PyMOL Python script that loads the backbone (N, CA, C, O; Angstrom):
from pymol import cmd

cmd.read_pdbstr("""\
ATOM      1  N   MET A   1       0.873  -1.348   0.010  1.00  0.00           N
ATOM      2  CA  MET A   1      -0.029   0.184   0.089  1.00  0.00           C
ATOM      3  C   MET A   1       1.163   1.434   0.170  1.00  0.00           C
ATOM      4  O   MET A   1       2.322   1.387   0.582  1.00  0.00           O
ATOM      5  N   SER A   2       0.494   2.379  -0.310  1.00  0.00           N
ATOM      6  CA  SER A   2       1.236   4.139  -1.401  1.00  0.00           C
ATOM      7  C   SER A   2       1.323   4.037   0.442  1.00  0.00           C
ATOM      8  O   SER A   2       0.841   3.153   1.149  1.00  0.00           O
ATOM      9  N   ASP A   3       1.954   5.024   0.787  1.00  0.00           N
ATOM     10  CA  ASP A   3       2.927   5.749   1.918  1.00  0.00           C
ATOM     11  C   ASP A   3       1.970   6.664   1.609  1.00  0.00           C
ATOM     12  O   ASP A   3       1.333   7.136   2.551  1.00  0.00           O
ATOM     13  N   ALA A   4       1.525   7.313  -0.401  1.00  0.00           N
ATOM     14  CA  ALA A   4       0.472   8.597  -0.072  1.00  0.00           C
ATOM     15  C   ALA A   4      -0.936   8.540   1.175  1.00  0.00           C
ATOM     16  O   ALA A   4      -1.354   9.309   2.041  1.00  0.00           O
ATOM     17  N   ILE A   5      -1.337   7.104   0.633  1.00  0.00           N
ATOM     18  CA  ILE A   5      -2.845   6.990   1.046  1.00  0.00           C
ATOM     19  C   ILE A   5      -2.807   6.677   2.284  1.00  0.00           C
ATOM     20  O   ILE A   5      -3.931   6.521   2.761  1.00  0.00           O
ATOM     21  N   ARG A   6      -1.788   6.492   3.131  1.00  0.00           N
ATOM     22  CA  ARG A   6      -2.160   6.269   4.203  1.00  0.00           C
ATOM     23  C   ARG A   6      -2.175   7.909   5.954  1.00  0.00           C
ATOM     24  O   ARG A   6      -2.482   8.209   7.108  1.00  0.00           O
ATOM     25  N   ARG A   7      -1.220   8.498   3.946  1.00  0.00           N
ATOM     26  CA  ARG A   7      -0.706   9.707   5.071  1.00  0.00           C
ATOM     27  C   ARG A   7      -2.555  10.816   4.590  1.00  0.00           C
ATOM     28  O   ARG A   7      -3.129  10.946   3.509  1.00  0.00           O
ATOM     29  N   VAL A   8      -2.927  11.413   6.113  1.00  0.00           N
ATOM     30  CA  VAL A   8      -3.949  12.004   6.306  1.00  0.00           C
ATOM     31  C   VAL A   8      -3.632  13.344   6.377  1.00  0.00           C
ATOM     32  O   VAL A   8      -2.810  13.789   7.178  1.00  0.00           O
ATOM     33  N   ALA A   9      -4.363  14.140   5.422  1.00  0.00           N
ATOM     34  CA  ALA A   9      -4.267  15.695   6.038  1.00  0.00           C
ATOM     35  C   ALA A   9      -5.070  15.929   7.306  1.00  0.00           C
ATOM     36  O   ALA A   9      -6.140  15.343   7.472  1.00  0.00           O
ATOM     37  N   ARG A  10      -4.488  16.929   8.368  1.00  0.00           N
ATOM     38  CA  ARG A  10      -4.957  17.000   9.105  1.00  0.00           C
ATOM     39  C   ARG A  10      -4.989  18.806   9.076  1.00  0.00           C
ATOM     40  O   ARG A  10      -4.235  19.527   8.422  1.00  0.00           O
ATOM     41  N   PRO A  11      -6.227  19.282  10.097  1.00  0.00           N
ATOM     42  CA  PRO A  11      -5.843  21.058   9.839  1.00  0.00           C
ATOM     43  C   PRO A  11      -4.480  21.878  10.564  1.00  0.00           C
ATOM     44  O   PRO A  11      -4.077  21.389  11.620  1.00  0.00           O
ATOM     45  N   ALA A  12      -3.837  22.983  10.081  1.00  0.00           N
ATOM     46  CA  ALA A  12      -2.857  23.340  10.544  1.00  0.00           C
ATOM     47  C   ALA A  12      -3.471  23.440  12.693  1.00  0.00           C
ATOM     48  O   ALA A  12      -3.195  22.776  13.692  1.00  0.00           O
ATOM     49  N   ARG A  13      -4.374  24.675  12.398  1.00  0.00           N
ATOM     50  CA  ARG A  13      -4.274  25.676  13.602  1.00  0.00           C
ATOM     51  C   ARG A  13      -5.908  24.276  14.483  1.00  0.00           C
ATOM     52  O   ARG A  13      -7.042  24.460  14.926  1.00  0.00           O
ATOM     53  N   LEU A  14      -5.196  23.321  14.328  1.00  0.00           N
ATOM     54  CA  LEU A  14      -6.746  22.834  15.211  1.00  0.00           C
ATOM     55  C   LEU A  14      -6.831  23.002  17.192  1.00  0.00           C
ATOM     56  O   LEU A  14      -7.882  23.003  17.834  1.00  0.00           O
ATOM     57  N   ASN A  15      -5.011  23.162  17.950  1.00  0.00           N
ATOM     58  CA  ASN A  15      -5.846  23.864  18.880  1.00  0.00           C
ATOM     59  C   ASN A  15      -6.481  24.867  19.517  1.00  0.00           C
ATOM     60  O   ASN A  15      -6.809  25.062  20.687  1.00  0.00           O
ATOM     61  N   ASN A  16      -6.605  25.564  18.340  1.00  0.00           N
ATOM     62  CA  ASN A  16      -7.423  27.092  18.383  1.00  0.00           C
ATOM     63  C   ASN A  16      -8.731  26.459  19.121  1.00  0.00           C
ATOM     64  O   ASN A  16      -9.172  26.811  20.215  1.00  0.00           O
ATOM     65  N   ILE A  17      -9.307  25.324  18.167  1.00  0.00           N
ATOM     66  CA  ILE A  17     -10.639  25.205  18.185  1.00  0.00           C
ATOM     67  C   ILE A  17     -10.811  25.369  20.138  1.00  0.00           C
ATOM     68  O   ILE A  17     -10.198  24.691  20.964  1.00  0.00           O
ATOM     69  N   THR A  18     -11.839  26.486  20.426  1.00  0.00           N
ATOM     70  CA  THR A  18     -12.223  26.150  22.016  1.00  0.00           C
ATOM     71  C   THR A  18     -12.860  24.806  22.458  1.00  0.00           C
ATOM     72  O   THR A  18     -12.449  23.862  23.133  1.00  0.00           O
ATOM     73  N   ARG A  19     -14.669  25.237  21.464  1.00  0.00           N
ATOM     74  CA  ARG A  19     -15.433  24.589  22.291  1.00  0.00           C
ATOM     75  C   ARG A  19     -16.671  25.352  21.059  1.00  0.00           C
ATOM     76  O   ARG A  19     -16.981  26.509  20.777  1.00  0.00           O
ATOM     77  N   CYS A  20     -17.152  23.831  20.532  1.00  0.00           N
ATOM     78  CA  CYS A  20     -18.558  24.236  19.566  1.00  0.00           C
ATOM     79  C   CYS A  20     -19.891  24.720  19.756  1.00  0.00           C
ATOM     80  O   CYS A  20     -20.838  24.054  20.172  1.00  0.00           O
ATOM     81  N   GLN A  21     -19.900  25.809  19.455  1.00  0.00           N
ATOM     82  CA  GLN A  21     -21.726  25.875  19.535  1.00  0.00           C
ATOM     83  C   GLN A  21     -22.914  24.970  18.223  1.00  0.00           C
ATOM     84  O   GLN A  21     -22.623  24.103  17.398  1.00  0.00           O
ATOM     85  N   PRO A  22     -24.019  25.520  18.467  1.00  0.00           N
ATOM     86  CA  PRO A  22     -25.187  24.623  18.553  1.00  0.00           C
ATOM     87  C   PRO A  22     -25.674  25.121  17.302  1.00  0.00           C
ATOM     88  O   PRO A  22     -25.463  26.316  17.095  1.00  0.00           O
ATOM     89  N   LEU A  23     -26.100  24.662  16.681  1.00  0.00           N
ATOM     90  CA  LEU A  23     -26.637  25.372  15.508  1.00  0.00           C
ATOM     91  C   LEU A  23     -27.967  26.278  15.656  1.00  0.00           C
ATOM     92  O   LEU A  23     -28.302  27.286  15.034  1.00  0.00           O
ATOM     93  N   VAL A  24     -28.604  25.574  16.685  1.00  0.00           N
ATOM     94  CA  VAL A  24     -30.430  25.332  17.056  1.00  0.00           C
ATOM     95  C   VAL A  24     -29.770  26.193  18.254  1.00  0.00           C
ATOM     96  O   VAL A  24     -28.655  26.626  18.543  1.00  0.00           O
ATOM     97  N   ALA A  25     -30.684  26.200  18.630  1.00  0.00           N
ATOM     98  CA  ALA A  25     -30.736  26.579  20.606  1.00  0.00           C
ATOM     99  C   ALA A  25     -31.375  25.756  20.320  1.00  0.00           C
ATOM    100  O   ALA A  25     -31.812  25.346  19.245  1.00  0.00           O
ATOM    101  N   PRO A  26     -31.534  25.214  22.166  1.00  0.00           N
ATOM    102  CA  PRO A  26     -32.274  23.677  22.519  1.00  0.00           C
ATOM    103  C   PRO A  26     -33.312  24.698  23.103  1.00  0.00           C
ATOM    104  O   PRO A  26     -33.088  25.664  23.833  1.00  0.00           O
ATOM    105  N   ALA A  27     -34.724  24.157  22.505  1.00  0.00           N
ATOM    106  CA  ALA A  27     -35.409  24.491  22.690  1.00  0.00           C
ATOM    107  C   ALA A  27     -36.682  23.864  24.204  1.00  0.00           C
ATOM    108  O   ALA A  27     -36.849  22.719  24.624  1.00  0.00           O
ATOM    109  N   ARG A  28     -37.108  24.710  24.490  1.00  0.00           N
ATOM    110  CA  ARG A  28     -36.961  24.591  26.073  1.00  0.00           C
ATOM    111  C   ARG A  28     -38.384  23.027  25.942  1.00  0.00           C
ATOM    112  O   ARG A  28     -39.253  22.810  25.098  1.00  0.00           O
ATOM    113  N   PHE A  29     -38.061  22.421  26.965  1.00  0.00           N
ATOM    114  CA  PHE A  29     -38.795  21.548  26.944  1.00  0.00           C
ATOM    115  C   PHE A  29     -40.778  21.998  27.816  1.00  0.00           C
ATOM    116  O   PHE A  29     -41.259  22.776  28.640  1.00  0.00           O
ATOM    117  N   SER A  30     -41.246  20.829  26.854  1.00  0.00           N
ATOM    118  CA  SER A  30     -42.633  20.921  27.068  1.00  0.00           C
ATOM    119  C   SER A  30     -43.546  20.044  26.893  1.00  0.00           C
ATOM    120  O   SER A  30     -43.526  19.637  25.731  1.00  0.00           O
ATOM    121  N   TRP A  31     -44.717  19.340  27.825  1.00  0.00           N
ATOM    122  CA  TRP A  31     -44.492  18.009  27.935  1.00  0.00           C
ATOM    123  C   TRP A  31     -46.496  18.592  26.545  1.00  0.00           C
ATOM    124  O   TRP A  31     -47.311  17.877  25.961  1.00  0.00           O
ATOM    125  N   ARG A  32     -46.368  19.963  26.661  1.00  0.00           N
ATOM    126  CA  ARG A  32     -47.275  20.071  25.528  1.00  0.00           C
ATOM    127  C   ARG A  32     -47.103  19.036  24.072  1.00  0.00           C
ATOM    128  O   ARG A  32     -47.673  18.216  23.353  1.00  0.00           O
ATOM    129  N   ARG A  33     -45.875  19.786  24.298  1.00  0.00           N
ATOM    130  CA  ARG A  33     -45.278  19.740  22.290  1.00  0.00           C
ATOM    131  C   ARG A  33     -44.612  18.187  22.130  1.00  0.00           C
ATOM    132  O   ARG A  33     -44.266  17.775  21.022  1.00  0.00           O
ATOM    133  N   LEU A  34     -44.478  17.407  23.308  1.00  0.00           N
ATOM    134  CA  LEU A  34     -44.450  16.857  23.539  1.00  0.00           C
ATOM    135  C   LEU A  34     -45.028  15.631  23.595  1.00  0.00           C
ATOM    136  O   LEU A  34     -44.184  14.797  23.268  1.00  0.00           O
ATOM    137  N   TRP A  35     -46.617  14.865  23.991  1.00  0.00           N
ATOM    138  CA  TRP A  35     -47.441  15.024  23.354  1.00  0.00           C
ATOM    139  C   TRP A  35     -48.216  15.016  22.264  1.00  0.00           C
ATOM    140  O   TRP A  35     -48.902  14.189  21.663  1.00  0.00           O
ATOM    141  N   ARG A  36     -47.923  16.185  22.159  1.00  0.00           N
ATOM    142  CA  ARG A  36     -48.397  16.152  20.466  1.00  0.00           C
ATOM    143  C   ARG A  36     -48.028  15.443  19.058  1.00  0.00           C
ATOM    144  O   ARG A  36     -48.555  15.281  17.957  1.00  0.00           O
ATOM    145  N   GLY A  37     -46.676  15.072  19.802  1.00  0.00           N
ATOM    146  CA  GLY A  37     -45.510  14.990  18.846  1.00  0.00           C
ATOM    147  C   GLY A  37     -45.278  13.482  19.301  1.00  0.00           C
ATOM    148  O   GLY A  37     -44.205  12.946  19.024  1.00  0.00           O
ATOM    149  N   LEU A  38     -46.305  12.762  20.021  1.00  0.00           N
ATOM    150  CA  LEU A  38     -46.501  11.588  20.054  1.00  0.00           C
ATOM    151  C   LEU A  38     -47.738  11.470  19.497  1.00  0.00           C
ATOM    152  O   LEU A  38     -47.628  10.650  18.586  1.00  0.00           O
ATOM    153  N   GLN A  39     -48.908  11.883  19.576  1.00  0.00           N
ATOM    154  CA  GLN A  39     -49.977  11.884  18.392  1.00  0.00           C
ATOM    155  C   GLN A  39     -49.470  11.811  17.236  1.00  0.00           C
ATOM    156  O   GLN A  39     -49.358  10.701  16.715  1.00  0.00           O
ATOM    157  N   GLN A  40     -49.215  12.511  16.832  1.00  0.00           N
ATOM    158  CA  GLN A  40     -48.706  13.013  15.357  1.00  0.00           C
ATOM    159  C   GLN A  40     -48.353  11.582  15.032  1.00  0.00           C
ATOM    160  O   GLN A  40     -49.115  10.945  14.305  1.00  0.00           O
ATOM    161  N   SER A  41     -47.178  10.986  15.548  1.00  0.00           N
ATOM    162  CA  SER A  41     -46.339   9.438  15.338  1.00  0.00           C
ATOM    163  C   SER A  41     -47.074   8.567  14.955  1.00  0.00           C
ATOM    164  O   SER A  41     -47.219   7.988  13.879  1.00  0.00           O
ATOM    165  N   PHE A  42     -47.920   8.460  16.714  1.00  0.00           N
ATOM    166  CA  PHE A  42     -48.868   6.885  16.267  1.00  0.00           C
ATOM    167  C   PHE A  42     -50.190   6.942  15.256  1.00  0.00           C
ATOM    168  O   PHE A  42     -50.818   6.020  14.735  1.00  0.00           O
ATOM    169  N   ARG A  43     -50.380   8.502  15.180  1.00  0.00           N
ATOM    170  CA  ARG A  43     -51.090   8.398  13.808  1.00  0.00           C
ATOM    171  C   ARG A  43     -50.854   8.179  12.587  1.00  0.00           C
ATOM    172  O   ARG A  43     -51.586   7.458  11.908  1.00  0.00           O
ATOM    173  N   LEU A  44     -49.641   8.856  12.063  1.00  0.00           N
ATOM    174  CA  LEU A  44     -48.666   8.597  10.879  1.00  0.00           C
ATOM    175  C   LEU A  44     -48.027   6.805  10.886  1.00  0.00           C
ATOM    176  O   LEU A  44     -47.119   6.442  10.139  1.00  0.00           O
ATOM    177  N   MET A  45     -48.729   5.881  11.881  1.00  0.00           N
ATOM    178  CA  MET A  45     -48.190   4.609  12.486  1.00  0.00           C
ATOM    179  C   MET A  45     -49.184   3.872  11.716  1.00  0.00           C
ATOM    180  O   MET A  45     -49.141   2.874  10.997  1.00  0.00           O
ATOM    181  N   VAL A  46     -50.499   5.044  12.264  1.00  0.00           N
ATOM    182  CA  VAL A  46     -51.378   3.945  11.737  1.00  0.00           C
ATOM    183  C   VAL A  46     -52.087   4.259  10.362  1.00  0.00           C
ATOM    184  O   VAL A  46     -52.690   3.335   9.817  1.00  0.00           O
ATOM    185  N   GLY A  47     -52.055   5.479   9.780  1.00  0.00           N
ATOM    186  CA  GLY A  47     -52.146   5.616   8.566  1.00  0.00           C
ATOM    187  C   GLY A  47     -52.576   6.449   8.742  1.00  0.00           C
ATOM    188  O   GLY A  47     -53.319   6.687   7.789  1.00  0.00           O
ATOM    189  N   VAL A  48     -52.637   7.460   9.704  1.00  0.00           N
ATOM    190  CA  VAL A  48     -54.167   8.667   9.881  1.00  0.00           C
ATOM    191  C   VAL A  48     -52.915  10.014   9.750  1.00  0.00           C
ATOM    192  O   VAL A  48     -51.918  10.251  10.431  1.00  0.00           O
ATOM    193  N   HIS A  49     -53.253  10.404   9.077  1.00  0.00           N
ATOM    194  CA  HIS A  49     -52.255  11.783   8.747  1.00  0.00           C
ATOM    195  C   HIS A  49     -53.034  13.044   8.938  1.00  0.00           C
ATOM    196  O   HIS A  49     -54.262  13.010   8.846  1.00  0.00           O
ATOM    197  N   ASP A  50     -52.392  14.164   9.200  1.00  0.00           N
ATOM    198  CA  ASP A  50     -52.633  15.289  10.460  1.00  0.00           C
ATOM    199  C   ASP A  50     -53.257  16.591   8.815  1.00  0.00           C
ATOM    200  O   ASP A  50     -52.628  17.330   8.056  1.00  0.00           O
ATOM    201  N   TYR A  51     -54.664  16.256   8.960  1.00  0.00           N
ATOM    202  CA  TYR A  51     -55.031  17.463   7.711  1.00  0.00           C
ATOM    203  C   TYR A  51     -54.348  18.786   8.403  1.00  0.00           C
ATOM    204  O   TYR A  51     -53.532  19.458   7.772  1.00  0.00           O
ATOM    205  N   GLN A  52     -54.736  19.114   9.746  1.00  0.00           N
ATOM    206  CA  GLN A  52     -54.259  20.518   9.925  1.00  0.00           C
ATOM    207  C   GLN A  52     -53.451  21.007   9.941  1.00  0.00           C
ATOM    208  O   GLN A  52     -53.323  22.229  10.009  1.00  0.00           O
ATOM    209  N   ASN A  53     -52.323  19.882   9.859  1.00  0.00           N
ATOM    210  CA  ASN A  53     -50.157  20.411   9.327  1.00  0.00           C
ATOM    211  C   ASN A  53     -50.548  20.446   7.906  1.00  0.00           C
ATOM    212  O   ASN A  53     -50.261  21.415   7.203  1.00  0.00           O
ATOM    213  N   TYR A  54     -51.256  19.328   7.414  1.00  0.00           N
ATOM    214  CA  TYR A  54     -51.338  20.211   5.877  1.00  0.00           C
ATOM    215  C   TYR A  54     -51.377  21.203   5.610  1.00  0.00           C
ATOM    216  O   TYR A  54     -50.467  21.890   5.146  1.00  0.00           O
ATOM    217  N   LEU A  55     -52.967  21.636   5.965  1.00  0.00           N
ATOM    218  CA  LEU A  55     -53.618  23.184   5.399  1.00  0.00           C
ATOM    219  C   LEU A  55     -52.578  24.320   6.587  1.00  0.00           C
ATOM    220  O   LEU A  55     -53.036  25.462   6.578  1.00  0.00           O
ATOM    221  N   GLN A  56     -51.958  24.237   7.057  1.00  0.00           N
ATOM    222  CA  GLN A  56     -51.183  24.987   8.160  1.00  0.00           C
ATOM    223  C   GLN A  56     -49.502  24.675   6.195  1.00  0.00           C
ATOM    224  O   GLN A  56     -49.492  25.205   5.085  1.00  0.00           O
ATOM    225  N   HIS A  57     -48.891  24.017   6.605  1.00  0.00           N
ATOM    226  CA  HIS A  57     -48.420  23.960   5.327  1.00  0.00           C
ATOM    227  C   HIS A  57     -48.122  24.599   3.919  1.00  0.00           C
ATOM    228  O   HIS A  57     -47.267  25.105   3.191  1.00  0.00           O
ATOM    229  N   MET A  58     -49.401  24.228   4.050  1.00  0.00           N
ATOM    230  CA  MET A  58     -50.284  24.888   2.348  1.00  0.00           C
ATOM    231  C   MET A  58     -49.978  26.178   2.390  1.00  0.00           C
ATOM    232  O   MET A  58     -49.251  26.717   1.555  1.00  0.00           O
ATOM    233  N   GLN A  59     -50.875  27.165   4.032  1.00  0.00           N
ATOM    234  CA  GLN A  59     -50.407  28.511   4.009  1.00  0.00           C
ATOM    235  C   GLN A  59     -49.529  28.880   3.817  1.00  0.00           C
ATOM    236  O   GLN A  59     -49.299  29.559   2.816  1.00  0.00           O
ATOM    237  N   HIS A  60     -48.851  28.645   4.519  1.00  0.00           N
ATOM    238  CA  HIS A  60     -46.686  29.193   4.278  1.00  0.00           C
ATOM    239  C   HIS A  60     -46.110  29.045   3.050  1.00  0.00           C
ATOM    240  O   HIS A  60     -45.265  29.897   2.777  1.00  0.00           O
ATOM    241  N   HIS A  61     -46.374  28.032   2.067  1.00  0.00           N
ATOM    242  CA  HIS A  61     -44.932  26.968   1.359  1.00  0.00           C
ATOM    243  C   HIS A  61     -46.097  27.607   0.414  1.00  0.00           C
ATOM    244  O   HIS A  61     -45.788  28.703  -0.054  1.00  0.00           O
ATOM    245  N   HIS A  62     -47.028  27.249   0.153  1.00  0.00           N
ATOM    246  CA  HIS A  62     -47.777  27.456  -1.198  1.00  0.00           C
ATOM    247  C   HIS A  62     -49.320  28.398  -1.098  1.00  0.00           C
ATOM    248  O   HIS A  62     -50.318  27.677  -1.081  1.00  0.00           O
ATOM    249  N   PRO A  63     -49.565  29.816  -1.037  1.00  0.00           N
ATOM    250  CA  PRO A  63     -50.644  30.334  -0.989  1.00  0.00           C
ATOM    251  C   PRO A  63     -51.536  30.072  -2.211  1.00  0.00           C
ATOM    252  O   PRO A  63     -52.715  29.722  -2.247  1.00  0.00           O
ATOM    253  N   ASP A  64     -50.683  30.327  -3.187  1.00  0.00           N
ATOM    254  CA  ASP A  64     -51.282  30.704  -4.260  1.00  0.00           C
ATOM    255  C   ASP A  64     -51.748  29.337  -4.974  1.00  0.00           C
ATOM    256  O   ASP A  64     -51.830  29.267  -6.200  1.00  0.00           O
ATOM    257  N   LEU A  65     -52.032  28.312  -4.166  1.00  0.00           N
ATOM    258  CA  LEU A  65     -53.156  26.701  -4.438  1.00  0.00           C
ATOM    259  C   LEU A  65     -54.211  26.232  -3.823  1.00  0.00           C
ATOM    260  O   LEU A  65     -54.219  25.372  -2.943  1.00  0.00           O
ATOM    261  N   THR A  66     -54.749  26.567  -4.098  1.00  0.00           N
ATOM    262  CA  THR A  66     -55.835  26.055  -3.289  1.00  0.00           C
ATOM    263  C   THR A  66     -55.678  24.492  -2.785  1.00  0.00           C
ATOM    264  O   THR A  66     -55.337  23.443  -3.332  1.00  0.00           O
ATOM    265  N   PRO A  67     -56.076  24.849  -1.546  1.00  0.00           N
ATOM    266  CA  PRO A  67     -55.284  23.077  -0.968  1.00  0.00           C
ATOM    267  C   PRO A  67     -57.339  22.058  -0.476  1.00  0.00           C
ATOM    268  O   PRO A  67     -58.406  22.463  -0.014  1.00  0.00           O
ATOM    269  N   MET A  68     -56.798  20.704  -0.964  1.00  0.00           N
ATOM    270  CA  MET A  68     -58.122  19.541  -0.687  1.00  0.00           C
ATOM    271  C   MET A  68     -58.378  19.681   0.506  1.00  0.00           C
ATOM    272  O   MET A  68     -57.809  19.986   1.554  1.00  0.00           O
ATOM    273  N   SER A  69     -60.033  19.200  -0.120  1.00  0.00           N
ATOM    274  CA  SER A  69     -61.045  19.959   1.175  1.00  0.00           C
ATOM    275  C   SER A  69     -60.417  17.719   2.198  1.00  0.00           C
ATOM    276  O   SER A  69     -60.085  16.623   1.746  1.00  0.00           O
ATOM    277  N   GLU A  70     -60.616  18.283   3.502  1.00  0.00           N
ATOM    278  CA  GLU A  70     -60.195  16.985   4.289  1.00  0.00           C
ATOM    279  C   GLU A  70     -60.698  15.891   3.165  1.00  0.00           C
ATOM    280  O   GLU A  70     -59.906  15.187   2.538  1.00  0.00           O
ATOM    281  N   ARG A  71     -61.839  15.857   3.035  1.00  0.00           N
ATOM    282  CA  ARG A  71     -62.333  14.268   2.052  1.00  0.00           C
ATOM    283  C   ARG A  71     -61.064  14.189   0.874  1.00  0.00           C
ATOM    284  O   ARG A  71     -60.300  13.242   0.686  1.00  0.00           O
ATOM    285  N   GLU A  72     -61.093  15.029   0.416  1.00  0.00           N
ATOM    286  CA  GLU A  72     -59.701  15.094  -0.915  1.00  0.00           C
ATOM    287  C   GLU A  72     -58.715  14.362  -0.407  1.00  0.00           C
ATOM    288  O   GLU A  72     -58.274  13.322  -0.898  1.00  0.00           O
ATOM    289  N   PHE A  73     -58.154  15.190   1.134  1.00  0.00           N
ATOM    290  CA  PHE A  73     -57.007  14.932   1.161  1.00  0.00           C
ATOM    291  C   PHE A  73     -57.084  12.985   2.232  1.00  0.00           C
ATOM    292  O   PHE A  73     -56.384  12.152   1.655  1.00  0.00           O
ATOM    293  N   HIS A  74     -57.606  12.582   3.167  1.00  0.00           N
ATOM    294  CA  HIS A  74     -57.669  11.774   2.912  1.00  0.00           C
ATOM    295  C   HIS A  74     -57.507  10.073   1.793  1.00  0.00           C
ATOM    296  O   HIS A  74     -56.959   8.983   1.959  1.00  0.00           O
ATOM    297  N   ARG A  75     -58.329  10.715   0.701  1.00  0.00           N
ATOM    298  CA  ARG A  75     -58.531  10.074  -0.232  1.00  0.00           C
ATOM    299  C   ARG A  75     -57.476   9.653  -1.526  1.00  0.00           C
ATOM    300  O   ARG A  75     -57.434   8.966  -2.546  1.00  0.00           O
ATOM    301  N   TYR A  76     -56.473  10.813  -0.502  1.00  0.00           N
ATOM    302  CA  TYR A  76     -54.952  11.110  -1.615  1.00  0.00           C
ATOM    303  C   TYR A  76     -54.277   9.645  -0.153  1.00  0.00           C
ATOM    304  O   TYR A  76     -53.826   8.525  -0.391  1.00  0.00           O
ATOM    305  N   CYS A  77     -54.474  10.266   1.105  1.00  0.00           N
ATOM    306  CA  CYS A  77     -53.027   9.776   1.509  1.00  0.00           C
ATOM    307  C   CYS A  77     -53.569   7.957   1.027  1.00  0.00           C
ATOM    308  O   CYS A  77     -52.739   7.160   0.589  1.00  0.00           O
ATOM    309  N   LEU A  78     -55.187   7.554   1.237  1.00  0.00           N
ATOM    310  CA  LEU A  78     -55.316   6.393   1.225  1.00  0.00           C
ATOM    311  C   LEU A  78     -55.045   5.589  -0.045  1.00  0.00           C
ATOM    312  O   LEU A  78     -55.021   4.358  -0.022  1.00  0.00           O
ATOM    313  N   ASP A  79     -54.862   6.236  -1.049  1.00  0.00           N
ATOM    314  CA  ASP A  79     -54.497   5.643  -2.461  1.00  0.00           C
ATOM    315  C   ASP A  79     -52.605   5.717  -2.757  1.00  0.00           C
ATOM    316  O   ASP A  79     -51.840   5.146  -3.534  1.00  0.00           O
ATOM    317  N   ALA A  80     -52.452   6.740  -1.667  1.00  0.00           N
ATOM    318  CA  ALA A  80     -50.799   6.579  -1.541  1.00  0.00           C
ATOM    319  C   ALA A  80     -50.951   5.389  -0.471  1.00  0.00           C
ATOM    320  O   ALA A  80     -51.359   4.439  -1.141  1.00  0.00           O
ATOM    321  N   ARG A  81     -50.881   5.168   0.249  1.00  0.00           N
ATOM    322  CA  ARG A  81     -50.465   4.316   0.757  1.00  0.00           C
ATOM    323  C   ARG A  81     -51.646   3.104   0.097  1.00  0.00           C
ATOM    324  O   ARG A  81     -52.653   3.760  -0.170  1.00  0.00           O
ATOM    325  N   PHE A  82     -51.757   2.424  -0.065  1.00  0.00           N
ATOM    326  CA  PHE A  82     -52.057   1.096  -0.534  1.00  0.00           C
ATOM    327  C   PHE A  82     -52.893   1.212  -2.093  1.00  0.00           C
ATOM    328  O   PHE A  82     -54.007   0.724  -2.283  1.00  0.00           O
ATOM    329  N   PRO A  83     -52.356   1.717  -2.792  1.00  0.00           N
ATOM    330  CA  PRO A  83     -53.087   2.033  -4.486  1.00  0.00           C
ATOM    331  C   PRO A  83     -53.865   0.378  -4.643  1.00  0.00           C
ATOM    332  O   PRO A  83     -54.115  -0.704  -4.112  1.00  0.00           O
ATOM    333  N   SER A  84     -53.976   1.268  -5.857  1.00  0.00           N
ATOM    334  CA  SER A  84     -55.603   1.097  -6.256  1.00  0.00           C
ATOM    335  C   SER A  84     -55.264  -0.053  -8.004  1.00  0.00           C
ATOM    336  O   SER A  84     -55.655  -1.154  -8.391  1.00  0.00           O
ATOM    337  N   GLN A  85     -54.143   1.284  -8.692  1.00  0.00           N
ATOM    338  CA  GLN A  85     -54.429   0.446  -9.753  1.00  0.00           C
ATOM    339  C   GLN A  85     -53.330   0.125 -10.146  1.00  0.00           C
ATOM    340  O   GLN A  85     -52.254   0.235  -9.559  1.00  0.00           O
ATOM    341  N   ALA A  86     -53.720  -0.601 -11.941  1.00  0.00           N
ATOM    342  CA  ALA A  86     -53.044  -1.493 -11.489  1.00  0.00           C
ATOM    343  C   ALA A  86     -51.769  -1.158 -12.313  1.00  0.00           C
ATOM    344  O   ALA A  86     -51.683  -0.223 -13.109  1.00  0.00           O
ATOM    345  N   GLY A  87     -50.542  -2.277 -11.934  1.00  0.00           N
ATOM    346  CA  GLY A  87     -49.258  -2.052 -11.733  1.00  0.00           C
ATOM    347  C   GLY A  87     -48.505  -0.510 -11.580  1.00  0.00           C
ATOM    348  O   GLY A  87     -47.760   0.288 -12.148  1.00  0.00           O
ATOM    349  N   LYS A  88     -49.438  -0.793 -10.161  1.00  0.00           N
ATOM    350  CA  LYS A  88     -49.049   0.435  -9.694  1.00  0.00           C
ATOM    351  C   LYS A  88     -47.993   0.134  -8.016  1.00  0.00           C
ATOM    352  O   LYS A  88     -48.601   0.455  -6.995  1.00  0.00           O
ATOM    353  N   LEU A  89     -47.015  -0.250  -7.881  1.00  0.00           N
ATOM    354  CA  LEU A  89     -46.674  -0.261  -6.602  1.00  0.00           C
ATOM    355  C   LEU A  89     -46.625   0.394  -5.443  1.00  0.00           C
ATOM    356  O   LEU A  89     -46.896   1.594  -5.419  1.00  0.00           O
ATOM    357  N   GLY A  90     -46.206  -0.422  -4.086  1.00  0.00           N
ATOM    358  CA  GLY A  90     -46.988   0.553  -3.160  1.00  0.00           C
ATOM    359  C   GLY A  90     -46.605  -0.429  -1.761  1.00  0.00           C
ATOM    360  O   GLY A  90     -45.724  -1.283  -1.866  1.00  0.00           O
ATOM    361  N   LYS A  91     -47.311  -0.237  -0.514  1.00  0.00           N
ATOM    362  CA  LYS A  91     -47.400  -0.994   0.570  1.00  0.00           C
ATOM    363  C   LYS A  91     -48.298  -1.664   0.542  1.00  0.00           C
ATOM    364  O   LYS A  91     -49.370  -1.072   0.411  1.00  0.00           O
ATOM    365  N   CYS A  92     -48.329  -2.714   0.612  1.00  0.00           N
ATOM    366  CA  CYS A  92     -49.443  -4.032   1.459  1.00  0.00           C
ATOM    367  C   CYS A  92     -50.419  -3.898   2.143  1.00  0.00           C
ATOM    368  O   CYS A  92     -50.288  -3.658   3.343  1.00  0.00           O
ATOM    369  N   PRO A  93     -51.827  -4.036   1.479  1.00  0.00           N
ATOM    370  CA  PRO A  93     -52.549  -3.992   2.913  1.00  0.00           C
ATOM    371  C   PRO A  93     -52.655  -5.141   3.972  1.00  0.00           C
ATOM    372  O   PRO A  93     -53.291  -4.907   5.000  1.00  0.00           O
ATOM    373  N   CYS A  94     -52.060  -6.401   3.784  1.00  0.00           N
ATOM    374  CA  CYS A  94     -51.998  -7.388   3.893  1.00  0.00           C
ATOM    375  C   CYS A  94     -51.203  -7.258   5.034  1.00  0.00           C
ATOM    376  O   CYS A  94     -50.805  -8.261   5.627  1.00  0.00           O
TER     377      CYS A  94
END
""", "prot")
cmd.dss("prot")
cmd.show_as("cartoon", "prot")
cmd.util.cbc("prot")
cmd.orient("prot")
């Protein structure tokens, strides 16, 4: 094996790093935020998607588009999870 492969380039001034700063300040602990996160996780596990979260996303990121109705949204989620079209692969409902 060649010496060039084993050679590792190291930063010249590694000694000047005193501590790392987090990019985002840690949020304060909240039981309510924890509970909402658990609820959303369990709903997604059983296939129930969060319509209110979808509406907030559409309002914030796509204000020019009209969001789907709640019925259309749930139909879209079911079709995405259990495709009924021939030849379309997806998750099996069994």
